[in-house]
DSSP file (Angstrom, degrees, kcal/mol; ACC not computed):
  #  RESIDUE AA STRUCTURE BP1 BP2  ACC     N-H-->O    O-->H-N    N-H-->O    O-->H-N    TCO  KAPPA ALPHA  PHI   PSI    X-CA   Y-CA   Z-CA
    1    1 A X     >        0   0    0      0, 0.0     4,-2.2     0, 0.0     5,-0.1   0.000 360.0 360.0 360.0 -41.8    7.2    2.1   51.9
    2    2 A X  H  >  +     0   0    0      1,-0.2     4,-2.2     2,-0.2     5,-0.2   0.891 360.0  54.1 -62.5 -41.2    9.1    0.0   49.3
    3    3 A X  H  > S+     0   0    0      1,-0.2     4,-2.3     2,-0.2    -1,-0.2   0.887 106.8  51.2 -65.4 -35.8    6.2   -2.6   49.3
    4    4 A X  H  > S+     0   0    0      2,-0.2     4,-2.1     1,-0.2    -2,-0.2   0.957 111.2  48.5 -67.0 -47.4    3.7    0.2   48.5
    5    5 A X  H  X S+     0   0    0     -4,-2.2     4,-2.5     1,-0.2    -2,-0.2   0.901 110.6  52.1 -56.6 -43.7    6.0    1.4   45.5
    6    6 A X  H  X S+     0   0    0     -4,-2.2     4,-2.1     1,-0.2    -1,-0.2   0.909 110.6  46.5 -63.1 -44.5    6.3   -2.2   44.3
    7    7 A X  H  X S+     0   0    0     -4,-2.3     4,-0.6     1,-0.2    -1,-0.2   0.853 111.6  50.5 -71.9 -29.8    2.5   -2.6   44.2
    8    8 A X  H  X S+     0   0    0     -4,-2.1     4,-0.5    -5,-0.2     3,-0.3   0.900 115.8  43.2 -68.9 -40.9    1.9    0.7   42.4
    9    9 A X  H  X S+     0   0    0     -4,-2.5     4,-2.0    -5,-0.2     3,-0.3   0.786  95.2  82.0 -76.4 -28.0    4.6   -0.2   39.7
   10   10 A X  H  X S+     0   0    0     -4,-2.1     4,-2.3     1,-0.2     5,-0.2   0.856  89.4  48.3 -47.6 -51.1    3.3   -3.8   39.4
   11   11 A X  H  X S+     0   0    0     -4,-0.6     4,-2.4    -3,-0.3    -1,-0.2   0.926 112.7  49.6 -61.9 -41.8    0.4   -3.0   37.0
   12   12 A X  H  X S+     0   0    0     -4,-0.5     4,-1.8    -3,-0.3    -1,-0.2   0.921 110.3  49.6 -57.3 -45.3    2.7   -0.9   34.8
   13   13 A X  H  X S+     0   0    0     -4,-2.0     4,-0.6     1,-0.2    -1,-0.2   0.857 114.7  46.1 -59.5 -43.0    5.3   -3.6   34.7
   14   14 A X  H  < S+     0   0    0     -4,-2.3     4,-0.2    -5,-0.2    -1,-0.2   0.879 114.9  43.3 -71.8 -45.0    2.7   -6.2   33.7
   15   15 A X  H >X S+     0   0    0     -4,-2.4     3,-0.8    -5,-0.2     4,-0.6   0.738 100.8  65.8 -87.9 -21.5    0.8   -4.4   31.1
   16   16 A X  H 3< S+     0   0    0     -4,-1.8     3,-0.3    -5,-0.2    -1,-0.2   0.816 102.3  51.4 -65.3 -29.2    3.8   -2.8   29.2
   17   17 A X  T 3< S+     0   0    0     -4,-0.6    -1,-0.2     1,-0.2    -2,-0.2   0.583 107.4  53.6 -83.1  -7.7    4.8   -6.3   28.1
   18   18 A X  T <4 S+     0   0    0     -3,-0.8     2,-0.3    -4,-0.2    -1,-0.2   0.484  80.4 108.2-103.1  -7.4    1.4   -7.1   26.9
   19   19 A X     <  -     0   0    0     -4,-0.6     2,-0.6    -3,-0.3    -3,-0.0  -0.509  57.9-147.0 -77.6 137.0    0.8   -4.2   24.6
   20   20 A X        -     0   0    0     -2,-0.3     2,-0.2   146,-0.0    -2,-0.1  -0.893  16.0-129.5-103.7 122.7    0.9   -4.9   20.8
   21   21 A X        -     0   0    0     -2,-0.6     2,-0.4     1,-0.0   145,-0.1  -0.499  24.2-150.0 -68.7 136.3    2.2   -2.1   18.7
   22   22 A X        -     0   0    0     -2,-0.2   141,-0.0     1,-0.0    -1,-0.0  -0.855  19.9-106.6-111.7 142.6   -0.2   -1.4   15.8
   23   23 A X        -     0   0    0     -2,-0.4     3,-0.1     1,-0.1   136,-0.1  -0.355  16.0-146.4 -65.5 149.6    0.9   -0.1   12.5
   24   24 A X  S    S+     0   0    0      1,-0.2     2,-0.4   132,-0.0    -1,-0.1   0.787  81.3  45.0 -87.3 -23.9    0.2    3.4   11.6
   25   25 A X        -     0   0    0    130,-0.1     2,-0.5   131,-0.1    -1,-0.2  -0.976  61.4-161.2-126.5 134.9   -0.3    3.0    7.9
   26   26 A X        -     0   0    0     -2,-0.4    90,-2.5    -3,-0.1     2,-0.4  -0.945  17.0-159.6-110.6 121.6   -2.3    0.3    6.1
   27   27 A X  E     +A  115   0A   0     -2,-0.5     2,-0.3    88,-0.2    88,-0.2  -0.855  18.9 161.1-108.9 137.8   -1.3    0.0    2.5
   28   28 A X  E     -A  114   0A   0     86,-2.0    86,-3.2    -2,-0.4     2,-0.4  -0.992  30.1-132.9-156.4 155.0   -3.6   -1.6   -0.1
   29   29 A X  E     -AB 113  62A   0     33,-2.4    32,-2.2    -2,-0.3    33,-1.6  -0.941  19.2-170.2-116.9 132.1   -3.9   -1.5   -4.0
   30   30 A X  E     -A  112   0A   0     82,-2.3    82,-3.1    -2,-0.4     2,-0.4  -0.800  13.5-137.2-117.3 154.9   -7.3   -1.0   -5.7
   31   31 A X  E     -A  111   0A   0     28,-0.4    26,-1.6    -2,-0.3    80,-0.2  -0.936  26.2-101.7-121.5 142.9   -7.9   -1.5   -9.5
   32   32 A X  B     -F   56   0B   0     78,-3.2    24,-0.3    -2,-0.4     2,-0.2  -0.354  38.5-129.4 -60.7 135.6  -10.0    0.7  -11.7
   33   33 A X        -     0   0    0     22,-3.1    22,-0.2     1,-0.1    -1,-0.1  -0.613  18.2-117.7 -84.2 141.8  -13.4   -0.7  -12.4
   34   34 A X    >   -     0   0    0     -2,-0.2     3,-1.9     1,-0.1    -1,-0.1  -0.353  29.1-108.8 -73.1 163.9  -14.7   -1.1  -15.9
   35   35 A X  T 3  S+     0   0    0      1,-0.3    -1,-0.1    -2,-0.1    -2,-0.0   0.649 116.4  64.1 -70.9 -11.3  -17.8    0.9  -16.9
   36   36 A X  T 3  S+     0   0    0      2,-0.1    -1,-0.3     3,-0.0     2,-0.1   0.503  79.1 109.4 -90.8  -1.8  -19.8   -2.4  -16.9
   37   37 A X  S <  S-     0   0    0     -3,-1.9     2,-0.2     1,-0.1     5,-0.1  -0.430  80.2 -99.2 -73.2 146.9  -19.3   -3.0  -13.2
   38   38 A X    >   -     0   0    0      1,-0.1     3,-2.3    -2,-0.1     4,-0.2  -0.431  23.9-130.6 -67.5 137.0  -22.3   -2.7  -10.8
   39   39 A X  G >  S+     0   0    0      1,-0.3     3,-1.4     2,-0.2    -1,-0.1   0.763 102.6  68.5 -57.4 -23.6  -22.4    0.6   -8.9
   40   40 A X  G 3  S+     0   0    0      1,-0.3    -1,-0.3     3,-0.0    -2,-0.1   0.677 101.3  46.8 -75.3  -9.1  -22.9   -1.2   -5.6
   41   41 A X  G <  S+     0   0    0     -3,-2.3    17,-2.4    16,-0.0    18,-0.3   0.211 101.9  84.7-112.7  13.8  -19.3   -2.5   -5.7
   42   42 A X  E <   +G   57   0B   0     -3,-1.4     2,-0.3    15,-0.2    15,-0.2  -0.731  45.4 179.9-114.9 166.8  -17.5    0.8   -6.7
   43   43 A X  E     -G   56   0B   0     13,-2.2    13,-3.0    -2,-0.2     2,-0.5  -0.960  25.8-124.0-152.8 152.3  -16.2    3.8   -5.0
   44   44 A X  E     -G   55   0B   0     -2,-0.3     2,-0.3    11,-0.2    11,-0.2  -0.925  26.2-174.6-105.9 122.7  -14.4    7.0   -6.3
   45   45 A X  E     -G   54   0B   0      9,-2.8     9,-2.6    -2,-0.5     2,-0.4  -0.876   5.2-159.8-114.2 154.5  -11.0    7.9   -5.0
   46   46 A X  E     -G   53   0B   0     -2,-0.3    73,-0.5     7,-0.2     2,-0.3  -0.995  23.0-118.8-132.9 135.2   -9.0   11.1   -5.8
   47   47 A X  B  >  -c  119   0A   0      5,-2.1     4,-1.9    -2,-0.4    73,-0.1  -0.580  26.8-137.2 -59.7 122.5   -5.3   11.9   -5.5
   48   48 A X  T  4 S+     0   0    0     71,-1.0    -1,-0.1    -2,-0.3    72,-0.1   0.868  94.0  35.1 -61.5 -38.2   -5.0   14.7   -3.1
   49   49 A X  T  4 S+     0   0    0      1,-0.1    -1,-0.2    71,-0.0    71,-0.0   0.960 129.1  29.8 -85.7 -52.2   -2.4   16.9   -4.9
   50   50 A X  T  4 S-     0   0    0      2,-0.1    -2,-0.2     1,-0.1    -1,-0.1   0.810  93.1-134.5 -83.6 -24.8   -3.3   16.3   -8.6
   51   51 A X     <  +     0   0    0     -4,-1.9     2,-0.2     1,-0.3    -3,-0.1   0.577  42.6 163.9  87.3   4.9   -7.1   15.7   -8.1
   52   52 A X        -     0   0    0     -5,-0.1    -5,-2.1    -6,-0.1     2,-0.4  -0.418  24.3-152.8 -61.1 125.8   -7.0   12.7  -10.4
   53   53 A X  E     - G   0  46B   0     -7,-0.2     2,-0.3    -2,-0.2    -7,-0.2  -0.858  15.4-179.8-105.4 138.0  -10.4   10.7   -9.8
   54   54 A X  E     - G   0  45B   0     -9,-2.6    -9,-2.8    -2,-0.4     2,-0.7  -0.995  25.1-135.3-138.3 133.3  -10.5    7.0  -10.4
   55   55 A X  E     + G   0  44B   0     -2,-0.3   -22,-3.1   -11,-0.2   -11,-0.2  -0.813  37.3 179.1 -88.0 114.3  -13.5    4.7  -10.0
   56   56 A X  E     -FG  32  43B   0    -13,-3.0   -13,-2.2    -2,-0.7     2,-0.2  -0.656  34.9 -95.7-118.2 165.7  -12.3    1.6   -8.2
   57   57 A X  E     - G   0  42B   0    -26,-1.6   -15,-0.2   -15,-0.2   -26,-0.2  -0.584  35.6-127.1 -66.6 138.8  -13.6   -1.7   -6.9
   58   58 A X  S    S+     0   0    0    -17,-2.4     2,-0.4    -2,-0.2   -16,-0.1   0.674  92.0  71.5 -69.0 -18.1  -14.4   -1.4   -3.2
   59   59 A X  S    S-     0   0    0    -18,-0.3   -28,-0.4   -28,-0.1    -2,-0.2  -0.825  89.9-118.6 -97.7 135.5  -12.3   -4.5   -2.4
   60   60 A X        -     0   0    0     -2,-0.4   -30,-0.3     1,-0.1     3,-0.2  -0.452   6.5-146.6 -72.3 142.3   -8.5   -4.1   -2.6
   61   61 A X  S    S+     0   0    0    -32,-2.2     2,-0.4     1,-0.3   -31,-0.2   0.762  94.9  27.7 -73.5 -27.4   -6.8   -6.3   -5.1
   62   62 A X  B    S-B   29   0A   0    -33,-1.6   -33,-2.4    34,-0.1    -1,-0.3  -0.993  83.6-152.0-137.1 123.6   -3.8   -6.5   -2.8
   63   63 A X    >   -     0   0    0     -2,-0.4     3,-1.9   -35,-0.2     4,-0.2  -0.552  31.6-101.7 -97.3 166.5   -4.3   -6.0    1.0
   64   64 A X  G >  S+     0   0    0      1,-0.3     3,-1.1    -2,-0.2   -36,-0.1   0.774 117.8  59.2 -61.5 -28.6   -1.9   -4.6    3.4
   65   65 A X  G 3  S+     0   0    0      1,-0.2    -1,-0.3    98,-0.1   -37,-0.1   0.599 103.5  56.5 -77.3 -10.5   -0.7   -8.1    4.9
   66   66 A X  G <  S+     0   0    0     -3,-1.9    24,-2.7    24,-0.1     2,-0.5   0.345  82.7 101.1 -99.5   6.5    0.3   -9.1    1.3
   67   67 A X  E <   -H   89   0C   0     -3,-1.1    22,-0.2    22,-0.2     3,-0.1  -0.791  46.1-178.9 -89.7 124.5    2.7   -6.1    0.8
   68   68 A X  E     -     0   0C   0     20,-4.0     2,-0.3    -2,-0.5    21,-0.2   0.846  55.7 -31.8 -95.3 -37.2    6.3   -7.1    1.3
   69   69 A X  E     -H   88   0C   0     19,-1.0    19,-2.5     2,-0.0     2,-0.4  -0.977  45.0-133.7-170.3 166.7    8.3   -3.9    0.8
   70   70 A X  E     -H   87   0C   0     -2,-0.3     2,-0.3    17,-0.2    17,-0.2  -0.990  22.5-179.2-139.3 149.4    8.5   -0.7   -1.0
   71   71 A X  E     -H   86   0C   0     15,-2.2    15,-3.8    -2,-0.4     2,-0.5  -0.981  31.0-116.4-146.4 153.1   11.5    0.8   -2.8
   72   72 A X  E     +H   85   0C   0     -2,-0.3     2,-0.3    13,-0.2    13,-0.2  -0.825  44.4 172.8 -92.7 120.2   12.3    4.0   -4.7
   73   73 A X  E     -H   84   0C   0     11,-2.6    11,-3.5    -2,-0.5     2,-0.4  -0.963  29.4-135.9-137.4 149.1   13.2    3.2   -8.3
   74   74 A X  E     +H   83   0C   0     -2,-0.3     2,-0.3     9,-0.2     9,-0.2  -0.849  32.8 169.4 -98.7 143.6   13.9    5.1  -11.5
   75   75 A X  E     +H   82   0C   0      7,-2.2     7,-2.1    -2,-0.4     2,-0.2  -0.979  24.3  56.7-148.6 163.1   12.4    3.8  -14.7
   76   76 A X  S    S-     0   0    0     -2,-0.3     5,-0.2     5,-0.2    -2,-0.0  -0.525  85.2 -28.3 109.5 177.0   11.8    4.7  -18.2
   77   77 A X        -     0   0    0      3,-0.3     3,-0.4    -2,-0.2    -2,-0.1  -0.266  64.1-106.4 -68.3 157.9   14.0    5.8  -21.2
   78   78 A X  S >  S+     0   0    0      1,-0.2     3,-0.6     2,-0.2    -1,-0.1   0.849 117.8  45.1 -53.3 -43.1   17.2    7.4  -20.6
   79   79 A X  T 3  S+     0   0    0      1,-0.2    -1,-0.2     0, 0.0    -2,-0.0   0.776 124.3  32.8 -74.0 -28.7   16.0   10.9  -21.7
   80   80 A X  T 3  S+     0   0    0     -3,-0.4    -3,-0.3     2,-0.0    -1,-0.2  -0.148  79.0 159.0-129.6  43.3   12.7   10.8  -19.8
   81   81 A X    <   -     0   0    0     -3,-0.6     2,-0.3    -5,-0.2    -5,-0.2  -0.313  17.6-169.1 -62.6 147.2   13.4    8.7  -16.7
   82   82 A X  E     -H   75   0C   0     -7,-2.1    -7,-2.2    63,-0.0     2,-0.4  -0.949  21.4-113.8-136.5 156.7   11.0    9.2  -13.8
   83   83 A X  E     +H   74   0C   0     -2,-0.3     2,-0.3    -9,-0.2    55,-0.2  -0.804  35.7 177.3 -96.6 133.5   11.0    8.1  -10.2
   84   84 A X  E     -H   73   0C   0    -11,-3.5   -11,-2.6    -2,-0.4     2,-0.7  -0.875  33.1-118.4-132.1 161.3    8.4    5.7   -8.9
   85   85 A X  E     -HI  72 136C   0     51,-2.6    51,-2.9    -2,-0.3     2,-0.6  -0.906  31.9-147.5 -98.7 113.1    7.5    3.8   -5.6
   86   86 A X  E     -HI  71 135C   0    -15,-3.8   -15,-2.2    -2,-0.7     2,-0.6  -0.780  10.7-163.1 -81.6 128.4    7.9    0.1   -6.3
   87   87 A X  E     -HI  70 134C   0     47,-2.5    47,-1.8    -2,-0.6     2,-0.7  -0.949   4.1-154.3-111.3 113.3    5.5   -1.9   -4.3
   88   88 A X  E     -HI  69 133C   0    -19,-2.5   -20,-4.0    -2,-0.6   -19,-1.0  -0.782   6.7-162.5 -98.6 117.2    6.2   -5.6   -4.0
   89   89 A X  E     -H   67   0C   0     43,-2.6   -22,-0.2    -2,-0.7   -23,-0.0  -0.618  23.5-110.7 -87.1 153.2    3.4   -7.9   -3.4
   90   90 A X    >>  -     0   0    0    -24,-2.7     4,-1.0    -2,-0.2     3,-0.7  -0.058  36.5 -92.1 -76.0 179.1    3.9  -11.5   -2.0
   91   91 A X  H 3> S+     0   0    0      1,-0.2     4,-0.7     2,-0.2     3,-0.2   0.814 121.0  62.6 -66.9 -30.9    3.4  -14.8   -4.0
   92   92 A X  H 34 S+     0   0    0      1,-0.2     4,-0.4     2,-0.2    -1,-0.2   0.790 106.7  44.4 -71.5 -23.7   -0.2  -15.2   -2.8
   93   93 A X  H <> S+     0   0    0     -3,-0.7     4,-2.5   -27,-0.2     3,-0.3   0.757  93.5  82.2 -85.0 -25.3   -1.1  -11.9   -4.6
   94   94 A X  H  X S+     0   0    0     -4,-1.0     4,-3.2     1,-0.3     5,-0.2   0.881  92.5  45.8 -49.0 -54.0    0.8  -12.6   -7.8
   95   95 A X  H  X S+     0   0    0     -4,-0.7     4,-2.4     1,-0.2    -1,-0.3   0.894 113.8  49.3 -66.2 -32.7   -1.9  -14.8   -9.4
   96   96 A X  H  > S+     0   0    0     -4,-0.4     4,-2.2    -3,-0.3    -1,-0.2   0.899 112.7  47.8 -72.0 -38.0   -4.7  -12.4   -8.4
   97   97 A X  H  X S+     0   0    0     -4,-2.5     4,-1.9     2,-0.2    32,-0.5   0.922 112.3  49.7 -67.8 -41.5   -2.7   -9.4   -9.9
   98   98 A X  H  X S+     0   0    0     -4,-3.2     4,-1.0    -5,-0.2     3,-0.3   0.960 113.1  45.8 -63.9 -44.4   -2.0  -11.4  -13.1
   99   99 A X  H  X S+     0   0    0     -4,-2.4     4,-0.6     1,-0.2     3,-0.3   0.893 115.0  47.7 -61.1 -41.9   -5.6  -12.3  -13.6
  100  100 A X  H  < S+     0   0    0     -4,-2.2    -1,-0.2     1,-0.2    -2,-0.2   0.735 119.2  38.1 -75.5 -22.3   -6.8   -8.8  -12.8
  101  101 A X  H  < S+     0   0    0     -4,-1.9    -1,-0.2    -3,-0.3    -2,-0.2   0.410 103.0  72.0-104.2  -2.6   -4.2   -7.2  -15.2
  102  102 A X  H  < S+     0   0    0     -4,-1.0    26,-0.1    -3,-0.3    -2,-0.1   0.743  72.0  96.3 -88.9 -27.0   -4.3   -9.7  -18.0
  103  103 A X  S >X S-     0   0    0     -4,-0.6     4,-1.1     1,-0.1     3,-0.7  -0.275  79.0-124.9 -67.5 151.4   -7.8   -9.1  -19.6
  104  104 A X  T 34 S+     0   0    0      1,-0.2     3,-0.2     2,-0.2    -1,-0.1   0.833 113.2  62.8 -58.0 -32.8   -8.1   -6.8  -22.6
  105  105 A X  T 34 S+     0   0    0      1,-0.2    -1,-0.2     3,-0.1    -4,-0.0   0.797 100.1  50.8 -62.5 -35.1  -10.6   -4.9  -20.4
  106  106 A X  T X4 S+     0   0    0     -3,-0.7     3,-2.9     2,-0.1    19,-0.3   0.717  82.7 109.1 -83.7 -21.8   -7.9   -4.0  -17.8
  107  107 A X  T 3< S+     0   0    0     -4,-1.1    19,-0.2     1,-0.3     3,-0.1  -0.373  89.6  13.5 -59.9 129.8   -5.4   -2.5  -20.4
  108  108 A X  T 3  S+     0   0    0     17,-3.4    -1,-0.3     1,-0.3    18,-0.1   0.361 103.2 117.0  84.6  -0.9   -5.2    1.2  -20.1
  109  109 A X    <   -     0   0    0     -3,-2.9    16,-3.3    16,-0.4     2,-0.3  -0.318  61.5-119.9 -82.7-178.5   -7.0    1.1  -16.7
  110  110 A X  E     - D   0 124A   0     14,-0.2   -78,-3.2    -3,-0.1     2,-0.4  -0.898   7.2-143.9-124.7 152.8   -5.2    2.2  -13.6
  111  111 A X  E     -AD  31 123A   0     12,-2.9    12,-2.3    -2,-0.3     2,-0.5  -0.885  22.4-148.3-106.9 146.2   -4.2    0.7  -10.2
  112  112 A X  E     -AD  30 122A   0    -82,-3.1   -82,-2.3    -2,-0.4     2,-0.6  -0.953   3.7-142.9-124.1 128.2   -4.4    3.0   -7.3
  113  113 A X  E     -AD  29 121A   0      8,-2.7     7,-3.0    -2,-0.5     8,-1.2  -0.776  23.4-169.1 -89.8 119.2   -2.1    2.9   -4.1
  114  114 A X  E     -AD  28 119A   0    -86,-3.2   -86,-2.0    -2,-0.6     2,-0.5  -0.880  14.9-171.1-113.8 147.1   -4.0    3.7   -1.0
  115  115 A X  E >  S-AD  27 118A   0      3,-2.8     3,-1.2    -2,-0.4   -88,-0.2  -0.980  80.3 -20.6-132.2 118.0   -2.7    4.4    2.5
  116  116 A X  T 3  S-     0   0    0    -90,-2.5    -1,-0.1    -2,-0.5   -89,-0.1   0.939 129.4 -48.6  51.2  52.7   -5.3    4.6    5.3
  117  117 A X  T 3  S+     0   0    0    -91,-0.2     2,-0.4     1,-0.2    -1,-0.3   0.747 116.5 116.6  63.4  19.5   -8.2    5.3    2.8
  118  118 A X  E <   - D   0 115A   0     -3,-1.2    -3,-2.8   -73,-0.1     2,-0.4  -0.991  65.5-129.9-123.5 123.2   -6.1    8.0    1.0
  119  119 A X  E     +cD  47 114A   0    -73,-0.5   -71,-1.0    -2,-0.4    -5,-0.2  -0.566  36.8 160.4 -67.8 120.6   -5.0    7.7   -2.6
  120  120 A X  E     +     0   0A   0     -7,-3.0    19,-1.8    -2,-0.4     2,-0.3   0.558  56.7  19.5-116.5 -11.0   -1.4    8.5   -2.9
  121  121 A X  E     -ED 138 113A   0     -8,-1.2    -8,-2.7    17,-0.2     2,-0.3  -0.991  53.4-155.7-158.8 159.7   -0.3    7.0   -6.1
  122  122 A X  E     -ED 137 112A   0     15,-1.8    15,-2.8    -2,-0.3     2,-0.4  -0.968   3.3-171.6-137.8 148.1   -1.4    5.7   -9.5
  123  123 A X  E     - D   0 111A   0    -12,-2.3   -12,-2.9    -2,-0.3     2,-0.3  -0.958  21.3-134.0-146.7 127.6    0.0    3.3  -12.1
  124  124 A X  E     - D   0 110A   0     -2,-0.4     2,-1.0   -14,-0.2   -14,-0.2  -0.560  21.7-128.3 -78.7 139.9   -1.4    2.7  -15.6
  125  125 A X        +     0   0    0    -16,-3.3   -17,-3.4   -19,-0.3   -16,-0.4  -0.785  45.0 151.9 -90.5 101.9   -1.8   -0.9  -16.6
  126  126 A X        +     0   0    0     -2,-1.0     2,-0.3     1,-0.3    -1,-0.2   0.591  69.2   9.7-103.2 -13.8   -0.1   -1.4  -19.9
  127  127 A X  S    S-     0   0    0     -3,-0.2    -1,-0.3   -21,-0.1   -25,-0.1  -0.982  95.2 -72.5-157.3 158.9    0.8   -5.0  -19.5
  128  128 A X        -     0   0    0     -2,-0.3     2,-0.9   -26,-0.1   -30,-0.1  -0.300  40.9-127.4 -61.2 143.1    0.0   -7.9  -17.2
  129  129 A X        +     0   0    0    -32,-0.5   -28,-0.2     1,-0.2    -1,-0.1  -0.794  41.3 162.5 -91.0 102.3    1.6   -7.8  -13.7
  130  130 A X        +     0   0    0     -2,-0.9    -1,-0.2     1,-0.1   -32,-0.1   0.696  66.6  42.1 -96.7 -21.2    3.3  -11.2  -13.6
  131  131 A X  S    S-     0   0    0      2,-0.2    -1,-0.1   -34,-0.1   -37,-0.1   0.432 105.3-109.1-112.2   4.2    5.8  -10.7  -10.8
  132  132 A X  S    S+     0   0    0      1,-0.2   -43,-2.6   -38,-0.2     2,-0.6   0.465  75.3 133.0  80.1   1.9    4.0   -8.8   -8.1
  133  133 A X  E     -I   88   0C   0    -45,-0.2     2,-0.5   -47,-0.1    -1,-0.2  -0.770  33.8-173.5 -89.6 121.0    6.0   -5.7   -8.8
  134  134 A X  E     -I   87   0C   0    -47,-1.8   -47,-2.5    -2,-0.6     2,-0.8  -0.954  11.9-153.7-117.7 123.3    3.9   -2.5   -9.1
  135  135 A X  E     -I   86   0C   0     -2,-0.5     2,-0.4   -49,-0.2   -49,-0.2  -0.837  18.2-172.3 -98.5 105.7    5.4    0.8  -10.1
  136  136 A X  E     -I   85   0C   0    -51,-2.9   -51,-2.6    -2,-0.8     2,-0.8  -0.783  25.3-141.4-103.2 138.9    3.4    3.8   -8.7
  137  137 A X  E     -E  122   0A   0    -15,-2.8   -15,-1.8    -2,-0.4     2,-0.2  -0.911  36.7-168.6 -91.4 119.9    3.8    7.4   -9.5
  138  138 A X  E     -E  121   0A   0     -2,-0.8     2,-0.3   -17,-0.2   -17,-0.2  -0.581  10.8-162.2-109.9 167.9    3.1    8.8   -6.1
  139  139 A X        +     0   0    0    -19,-1.8     2,-0.2    -2,-0.2   -91,-0.1  -0.981  13.3 178.0-147.4 151.6    2.5   12.4   -4.8
  140  140 A X    >   -     0   0    0      1,-0.4     3,-1.9     3,-0.4    11,-0.0  -0.629  59.9 -64.3-159.2 100.4    2.6   14.3   -1.6
  141  141 A X  T 3  S-     0   0    0      1,-0.3    -1,-0.4    -2,-0.2     7,-0.1  -0.280 108.9 -21.1  59.0-137.9    2.0   18.0   -1.6
  142  142 A X  T 3  S+     0   0    0     -3,-0.1    -1,-0.3     6,-0.0     6,-0.0   0.331 101.6 126.5 -88.6   6.4    4.5   20.1   -3.5
  143  143 A X    <   -     0   0    0     -3,-1.9    -3,-0.4     1,-0.1     0, 0.0  -0.301  63.1-110.6 -66.3 153.2    7.3   17.4   -3.3
  144  144 A X     >  -     0   0    0      1,-0.1     4,-2.3    -5,-0.1     5,-0.2  -0.138  35.7-100.0 -64.9 172.1    9.0   16.2   -6.4
  145  145 A X  H  > S+     0   0    0      1,-0.2     4,-2.1     2,-0.2    -7,-0.2   0.878 125.4  47.5 -65.3 -36.0    8.5   12.7   -7.6
  146  146 A X  H  > S+     0   0    0      2,-0.2     4,-2.1     1,-0.2    -1,-0.2   0.875 113.9  48.1 -71.0 -36.9   11.7   11.5   -6.0
  147  147 A X  H  > S+     0   0    0      2,-0.2     4,-2.5     1,-0.2    -2,-0.2   0.912 112.0  48.6 -65.5 -45.1   10.9   13.3   -2.7
  148  148 A X  H  X S+     0   0    0     -4,-2.3     4,-2.9     2,-0.2     5,-0.3   0.928 112.8  48.4 -65.4 -49.9    7.4   11.9   -2.6
  149  149 A X  H  X S+     0   0    0     -4,-2.1     4,-2.6    -5,-0.2    -1,-0.2   0.903 113.7  45.8 -58.7 -40.9    8.6    8.3   -3.3
  150  150 A X  H  X S+     0   0    0     -4,-2.1     4,-2.5     2,-0.2    -1,-0.2   0.903 112.3  52.8 -68.6 -40.7   11.3    8.5   -0.7
  151  151 A X  H  X S+     0   0    0     -4,-2.5     4,-1.9     1,-0.2    -2,-0.2   0.951 113.3  42.7 -56.0 -54.4    8.8   10.1    1.8
  152  152 A X  H  X S+     0   0    0     -4,-2.9     4,-3.2     2,-0.2     5,-0.3   0.906 112.3  52.1 -65.9 -41.6    6.3    7.3    1.3
  153  153 A X  H  X S+     0   0    0     -4,-2.6     4,-2.1    -5,-0.3     5,-0.2   0.923 112.9  46.5 -56.9 -41.0    8.9    4.4    1.3
  154  154 A X  H  X S+     0   0    0     -4,-2.5     4,-0.6     1,-0.2    -1,-0.2   0.860 118.1  43.5 -71.0 -30.2   10.3    5.8    4.7
  155  155 A X  H  X S+     0   0    0     -4,-1.9     4,-0.6    -5,-0.2    -2,-0.2   0.887 120.1  37.9 -79.1 -41.4    6.8    6.1    6.1
  156  156 A X  H  X S+     0   0    0     -4,-3.2     4,-2.0     2,-0.2     3,-0.2   0.802  99.1  70.5 -86.0 -31.5    5.4    2.8    4.9
  157  157 A X  H  X S+     0   0    0     -4,-2.1     4,-2.8    -5,-0.3     5,-0.3   0.909  97.0  54.1 -57.8 -49.7    8.2    0.3    5.3
  158  158 A X  H  X S+     0   0    0     -4,-0.6     4,-2.0    -5,-0.2    -1,-0.2   0.922 112.0  43.8 -51.9 -44.7    8.0    0.4    9.1
  159  159 A X  H  X S+     0   0    0     -4,-0.6     4,-2.1    -3,-0.2    -1,-0.2   0.848 111.3  52.7 -64.5 -35.6    4.4   -0.5    9.1
  160  160 A X  H  X S+     0   0    0     -4,-2.0     4,-2.2     2,-0.2    -1,-0.2   0.912 111.0  47.8 -65.0 -43.2    4.7   -3.1    6.5
  161  161 A X  H  X S+     0   0    0     -4,-2.8     4,-2.5     1,-0.2    -2,-0.2   0.881 111.2  50.7 -67.7 -34.1    7.5   -4.8    8.5
  162  162 A X  H  X S+     0   0    0     -4,-2.0     4,-2.7    -5,-0.3    -2,-0.2   0.933 109.1  52.6 -71.6 -36.4    5.3   -4.6   11.8
  163  163 A X  H  X S+     0   0    0     -4,-2.1     4,-2.2     1,-0.2    -2,-0.2   0.910 109.2  48.1 -62.1 -43.7    2.4   -6.2    9.9
  164  164 A X  H  X S+     0   0    0     -4,-2.2     4,-1.8     2,-0.2    -1,-0.2   0.886 111.7  50.5 -69.2 -33.6    4.6   -9.0    8.8
  165  165 A X  H  X S+     0   0    0     -4,-2.5     4,-2.4     2,-0.2    -2,-0.2   0.940 110.5  50.1 -63.2 -46.7    5.9   -9.5   12.5
  166  166 A X  H  X S+     0   0    0     -4,-2.7     4,-1.6     1,-0.2    -2,-0.2   0.930 110.9  48.4 -57.5 -46.6    2.4   -9.6   13.7
  167  167 A X  H  X>S+     0   0    0     -4,-2.2     5,-2.8     1,-0.2     4,-0.7   0.835 109.3  52.8 -62.8 -35.2    1.4  -12.2   11.2
  168  168 A X  H  <5S+     0   0    0     -4,-1.8     3,-0.3     2,-0.2    -1,-0.2   0.869 108.2  50.8 -66.0 -40.4    4.4  -14.3   12.0
  169  169 A X  H  <5S+     0   0    0     -4,-2.4    -2,-0.2     1,-0.2    -1,-0.2   0.820 109.0  50.2 -62.5 -33.4    3.4  -14.2   15.6
  170  170 A X  H  <5S-     0   0    0     -4,-1.6    -1,-0.2    -5,-0.2    -2,-0.2   0.628 116.9-118.3 -80.2 -15.2   -0.1  -15.3   14.7
  171  171 A X  T  <5       0   0    0     -4,-0.7    -3,-0.2    -3,-0.3    -2,-0.1   0.813 360.0 360.0  80.4  33.6    1.5  -18.1   12.7
  172  172 A X      <       0   0    0     -5,-2.8    -4,-0.2     0, 0.0    -5,-0.1   0.368 360.0 360.0-109.4 360.0    0.1  -17.0    9.3
């Protein structure tokens, strides 16, 4: 009887050690396209709560594997401080971000934070992004800015960490 139990449990024991946990959320950053961009490379995204629509390039400027962390931060002048979700991109993305946000054509445009093909945040490009730090105003239903930023940080950081662990195992 013990031998039968052992053989029935063996596949379970073997396969549980081989499963790779997959991240629930894939985060990426897209940039608003200029009006001169060809239609074939564009897509329209909308933030669910505010309904703000932005025409973006179909290829993300920062992909999920290049995002290091998210943090809740307050920024702005003392009287009108607001809460943002700071998205930190790695060094490989910094030159791409700098090039994409340095042109006069990109000033005043927007960067859009996407999670699983859903727009959750927006950032106006007022100056070149030199350090890989992106400050997004995020939304989630009827939550305040601080609540939404905290919600997304708590939801995204475990997936970001898992992606980094998977990449380390792959040796990348």
